[in-house]
Structures are given as structure tokens and as C-alpha cells.
C-alpha positions, 0 to 999 in steps of 0.5 A: 529503484531509481527514479531514472530507470528507463523502459524494460522488457517484461521478462525483466526481474532481478538478478539471481544470485549465484546457485550450486547446480548440485549439493556438496557430497555428503549433503541432501538438498535440505542442507544446500537450501539452507546453507544458500539461505544462511549465506544470503541472510549475512549479506542482508544482515551486513547491508542493514537490512535484514528484517524480523518479526516482533511479536507486537499486541494492540493495547484495546483499551487505549484510545490512543494507538498503544501497542505491547511488544517485549514488556513495554508500551509503545505509542506507534507511529507505524500504524495504518489506522489512519482514521484510528478505527480499528479498536472502535467499538462499532467496527468490531461489533460489526464483525462479531455478528458477521461472525456469529451469522455466516462463519469465520470463512468464505470457504471458497471462492466466490464464483465457486461457494457464491456471491456472499451479500455482505460483498455485493453490498461493500462493493456497492458502497464503495463503489458509491463512495469512488463515485462510480458504476461499480466495484470488486473485490480482492483479497489484498490490495496487492491482489487487486493490483496485480489483478487489474494489470494482468487481466487489462494488459498483456504483450505488445501493451504499453505500462508508464509507472511512476519512478516510485510506485509501489512494488505490487504495480511493478510486480503487474507490470512485469507479470502481464508481459507488457513493455513497461516504463518508469517515469521521472517521479511526479514529471509531468514532461518526462510522462508526457514524452513517454506518452509520445513515445508510446503512441508511436506503437500499437496496443494499449497504454497505461498509467498507474500512480498513485494518490499518497506515495506511501514512503514519501507521503507526497502526492500525485498531480492526479488531474494533471495526469488524468489530462494527459491520459485522455490527450494520449488516449491512455487509461489511469490506475491510481492507487489510492491506498494511502489517500482514502479517507484523508483527502477530499476527493479526486476526479473520478479515474478510468480504473481507481484502486484501494485497500480495506486495510488502512483507514477503513480497518479491516483486509482485503482490496479493490477497484472501482471502475464502469460496470462492463470493465468490473464483469472483465475483471471477474472473466481475467482477474486470476487474482481475484478469481482463483483466491478464496473471498473475503470473509463476511467479518472483513466486509461486515467491518468495512462497511461498518468503517465506511459509514463512520468514515462519512458519517465523520469526515473530520476523523481524516482531518485531525491525522493531516493536522496532527502530520502538519504539527508535528513537521512543524514542531520537528523543522521539517517542511510541511507534509501533504498528507498524514505520511512524514518521512524523516531521511536518514541515508544509511540503514545503520543510520535508521535503525539506531534512530529507531531503536532511539525513540523506542527507548523513549517509548515511540514506536517508529519503524526504520524503512531501508532498502530495497523498500527505499531508494539506495541512501534513502533509509528513513522513519517514516511516520504515519499520523493518526486520528487517534494520537494526541498532542502531547504525544506529537508534541514529545516525538518532535522534541526526539526527533529534532534532536536527531 
């Protein structure tokens, strides 16, 4: 995706590949579909962009983030368990108690089966953590962003997205039917220009960005963006998926989105806002209304993680300190978050670097287009509270050699 993409109509979508209108003679639809898939997989593979699912198991006996794949133990620097809570005994115990008391599944949408008390308790705790009146839960962070944007924006409205905003924000903008435009990444002057142009038209106006950008690890200037939003009567949606638990709380924003699956070591997403906005989402956010609710164990685990994160803020500080230690030793610029990209340019170069690190005992997945812009393939290293100094030092030596 280009940081300089221009305004796009809501109907815009990626160009579809040419698909035969009819199956070749003597072949059924299954054969033509498989042939279509094989041809495009070959193109993806040739570009160095083919993805594969690799069976990987977390080592539950180790405090360090060790995983097992293909018969080898690897120290993972590709995990978003930023506070090191995914194996915490108190969180595991909370999930087990919830399963024992309530079973494994939510059974249906909470608007059908009723609102489980653990979900209400978690929403209250999240609202308190984000200093808002209310919160509402979604099945994932992706569904949360999709739901809130499509619930509040529609034809005749305008959405301004940071050029490097997460895919789910772009998907929500397209699905809403609103006009949308990508402003240059973290560029306040360009955002102001886009706001002035958007205000010349009627309709609602929404700005969407991230607190910490998941692939680059840099931070958005939220106070300055909020000031621009207020000056132009625009709403601000901030995706805090990668900032929560690591960075000090920023200023309250109209729409604070987050996830339970990273620092909080559980599953699900949420949106925090005023009570009327949350109540409206209950009526208009289709990705919540028509989805099965979170299972009780996920809610219980997230509640326990919230308590630990609040009681032990040094966990987030440690993850950030680890990232800074690594960058200093590897000769990289000081990071502003726990995410450090090692940009290598081409897809094949990134894959080769990841393979070299794996041979040395480290898991550092290569991130390639279309997840990141063309020519910026990278290793995306995520530092957690559970990493140890000696592991970080060894990794820095290897990366410096790259």
C-alpha cells in the first residue's frame, strides 16, 4: 500500500484476476477452481510471498518465549505476548475456573443467549482502564474495527486513514460505503489539508489511526491528531492493539479500540466510548450482533490479565527496555515501542535472513508484501517482558551481521 494513495470511492476494491467464465470441456467446476488456485499460488510463490502454516507449540515449562517447531526449540521474537502473560499461572487458573463453572462455549450471540456476567465485568474493567464511560466486546480486534466503522459511517461521510493503518481499518472504510482517503503516514500537515477538504462537503468525518503501528513500531502523535479532529469536528478512532500495556495511557479519545489477544494474553477485541455510543453499537455493529459471543474462559483470562498488568506496570517497561537494548546493540535507531523492524528490502532477502536466524535458534518471521509496502520486506521483531538479556544480546549479534 502506498503512503501517498489518493481518495478512493467506497466501491473500490483490488483488481480481480481474470477468471475463466466457463470450465474447460470435460472438467467440472472443482477442476477449474483448483487450476485457478494453482496458477495464482505459483505467481505468489515466484514473488517470494507464499505463506505456509507451520505447526508450532509453546513451551509451557519455560519463562522465556520458547516454541517448538519441526523438532527444534526456538526463542520466539515473533510473538505479541508483550507482557509475558500467556503462560501465567493465575491467568490459566482463571480460564480453567471459568470452563468448570460455565462450559467451553458462549453458545450464540449475547443478544440471543443473554449477557454473560463475565462479559459485563470485563467491559467495565476495560472502560475503567481506558477512562471511558463504557466498553463493548467483539470476537476479535479485526471485527471490532470493522464493526465500529460500519456502524457509525456510511454513504455521504468521509473517513481519513493513516497510510499505514491496519488492514481491518481499511476493510471497515470500504465496507461502510463512505468516501475514504489515506493521509501520509503520521503527517499532521497532510492530515490538516485532508480535513479542510473533507469539511467542504456535508457528512460525518472520522479519522482512524493506530497508537503503535504494528509493522514499524512507531507511534502516532495522538494528542496532535486529537486537536486537529476537535478543530474540524471530526471523530477519532485509535487502534491501541499494540500500545496497551506498554505505553503510558494517552489522552481519552472518542473511540478507543483494542484487543485482548496481545498484552492481555486472551482472545477478542473491544471498543471503549461514551455510554450512548456503545449502546448504538449494540444496534448497528453487525460484526458483533451476528457473531457468537466470547467464551467465558477468554473473558476470565482477560480479566485476570488486566489485574496483573495494572499491578505490575514494570512488565510493559521491561518489554520496551528490551527493545531499546537490542536496537542499541544491533546498531539500529532507538525504537519508540516494543516492536523493532529490521528492513531488508526484497522478499527473498527477508526469507533468507529469517532462515539464518532460525538456524541459530531464533524465530523471527519474515514480513513481506502485501502486508508491508513493496520493497520494504523485513523481520518484525517483537520484544516481551519474558525475554532475557542474553537472548537479546545473541540476537543483536546475528542481526548486526545481516
